[in-house]
C-alpha positions in Angstrom: 45.5 102.9 99.2 46.6 100.0 97.3 42.7 98.7 97.7 41.3 102.4 96.8 40.5 104.2 100.1 40.1 107.8 100.8 42.0 109.9 102.5 38.6 110.3 104.7 39.1 106.3 105.8 43.2 106.9 106.3 42.1 109.3 109.2 39.3 107.7 110.0 41.7 104.6 110.6 44.3 106.6 112.8 41.0 108.3 114.7 40.2 104.4 116.0 44.0 103.8 116.5 44.2 106.8 119.0 40.4 106.1 120.1 41.2 102.4 121.2 44.4 103.2 122.9 42.4 105.5 125.6 40.5 102.7 127.6 43.3 100.2 127.4 46.0 102.4 128.4 43.6 103.9 131.3 42.9 100.5 132.2 46.2 99.0 132.0 46.9 99.0 135.4 44.2 96.3 135.9 44.8 94.4 133.3 48.8 94.0 134.3 47.3 93.6 138.3 44.6 90.5 136.9 47.1 88.9 134.4 50.7 89.3 134.8 53.1 91.2 132.4 53.9 88.3 130.8 50.6 87.2 129.6 50.4 90.8 128.0 52.7 91.0 126.3 51.9 87.5 125.0 48.4 89.0 124.2 49.9 91.6 122.3 52.1 89.3 120.2 49.2 87.0 119.2 46.9 90.5 118.5 49.6 91.3 116.4 50.0 88.0 114.2 45.9 88.2 114.0 46.2 92.1 113.0 48.7 91.6 110.0 47.1 88.5 108.7 43.7 90.2 108.5 45.0 93.2 106.9 46.4 90.6 103.6 42.9 89.2 103.7 40.9 92.1 103.9 38.0 91.9 100.6 37.6 96.0 101.1 39.4 99.1 102.3 36.4 99.5 105.0 37.4 96.2 107.2 40.5 98.0 108.3 38.6 100.3 111.0 37.5 96.9 113.0 40.8 95.8 112.7 42.4 98.9 114.2 40.7 98.2 117.1 43.0 95.9 117.8 45.5 98.6 118.1 43.9 98.9 122.1 46.1 95.8 123.0 48.8 96.0 120.7 49.9 99.6 121.8 47.8 100.6 124.6 48.2 97.9 127.1 51.7 96.5 125.6 53.8 99.9 125.9 52.4 100.6 129.2 53.2 96.8 130.5 56.6 97.6 129.5 56.9 100.7 131.0 56.1 99.4 134.3 58.0 96.2 133.8 61.1 98.4 132.8 60.4 100.0 136.0 60.0 96.8 137.9 63.3 95.2 136.5 65.5 98.3 136.8 68.0 99.2 139.2 67.1 101.0 142.3 67.6 105.1 141.0 67.8 103.9 137.7 64.0 103.4 136.9 63.2 106.7 134.5 66.7 105.7 132.9 65.5 102.1 132.1 62.0 103.6 130.8 63.9 105.9 128.5 65.5 102.8 127.2 62.3 101.2 126.3 60.6 104.2 124.1 64.0 105.0 122.3 63.8 101.0 121.3 60.3 101.1 120.5 59.8 104.6 118.6 63.9 104.7 117.4 65.1 101.2 116.8 62.0 99.6 115.8 60.0 102.0 114.1 63.8 102.4 112.0 64.7 99.2 111.2 60.6 98.1 111.0 59.8 100.7 108.0 63.3 99.5 106.3 62.8 95.8 106.3 59.1 96.4 105.9 59.7 98.8 102.8 62.0 96.4 101.5 59.9 93.7 101.3 56.8 95.8 99.9 58.8 97.1 97.1 60.1 93.6 96.5 57.1 91.1 97.1 54.0 93.7 97.7 52.2 94.4 100.5 50.2 90.9 100.8 53.5 89.4 101.7 54.6 91.9 103.8 51.9 91.5 106.0 51.8 87.7 106.7 55.7 87.6 107.1 55.1 89.9 110.2 52.3 88.1 111.2 54.4 84.8 111.3 57.4 87.0 112.9 54.7 87.4 115.8 53.4 84.3 115.8 56.5 82.5 116.7 58.4 85.4 118.5 54.9 84.4 121.0 55.7 80.8 121.0 59.5 81.5 121.8 58.5 83.6 124.4 56.6 80.7 126.3 58.9 78.1 124.8 62.8 79.5 126.2 61.7 80.2 130.1 60.4 76.4 130.1 64.0 74.9 128.7 65.7 77.3 131.0 63.3 76.4 133.9 64.6 72.8 133.2 68.2 73.9 133.0 68.0 75.7 136.1 66.5 72.7 138.1 69.2 70.8 136.7 72.2 73.2 138.0 70.8 73.2 141.4 70.1 69.0 141.4 74.2 68.9 140.4 74.9 71.4 143.2 73.2 69.8 146.2 75.0 66.2 145.1 78.3 68.0 145.1 77.4 69.4 148.3 76.0 65.9 149.6 79.5 64.8 148.3 81.5 66.9 149.9 79.9 66.6 153.3 80.1 62.7 153.2 83.3 61.3 151.4 86.9 62.6 150.4 88.0 66.1 149.8 88.4 66.8 146.3 91.1 69.9 145.3 90.2 73.0 142.7 86.6 71.7 142.4 83.7 74.6 142.4 80.7 74.0 143.1 78.0 74.5 140.5 77.0 78.0 139.9 73.5 79.6 139.3 74.5 82.6 139.3 74.6 82.7 135.3 70.5 82.4 135.8 69.8 84.1 138.6 68.8 87.5 136.7 66.8 85.5 134.4 65.2 83.6 136.9 64.1 86.9 139.6 63.2 89.2 136.1 60.7 86.0 134.9 58.9 85.4 137.7 58.3 88.8 138.3 56.3 89.1 135.1 54.8 85.8 136.0 53.0 87.6 138.8 50.8 90.5 138.8 52.4 93.9 139.2 50.5 97.4 140.0 51.7 99.9 141.5 51.5 103.6 141.3 53.1 104.6 138.1 50.5 101.8 136.4 48.5 103.9 134.7 
């Protein structure tokens, strides 16, 4: 509206969003099977970043129709990946509950907090700053999503090496009373989750 768009254009933008969601949702299972959940999430964050910065740079309102084509990846593929990933890592018998939590966070907490924070930024600094801030947030989130597991992976191997060294010293040296073997239990859950995110996953629940 700030660029002078009509009600017709607003309706067309919504229509393009819905149309682009259909094929990406329908074929999301094949996409997840090919590249894995982790890369779908990363792709969605990159597309969100491109989408937001594009909003802040378009010279006219009709350009928004081209940008809305990214909705297929940022929602259709991403949400399908989130739901199947939630089912994959959920405890036995809790698949539906975990999927419900994902939906509640996406459409409840996410929508409410995004509207509240975004509305405050929009009111204070305007739409251009709002979209560019959100673009930077998505890009930083994508980088962190890739970087943090790399760091944790190094910590995991360091802990494993310490455990092996201590085990060798116990077998070949004197008994050390009161000393427990370093445990890797803290990272087991994360390790399982991240390794499964790297692997392509496809089940009958995938769309």
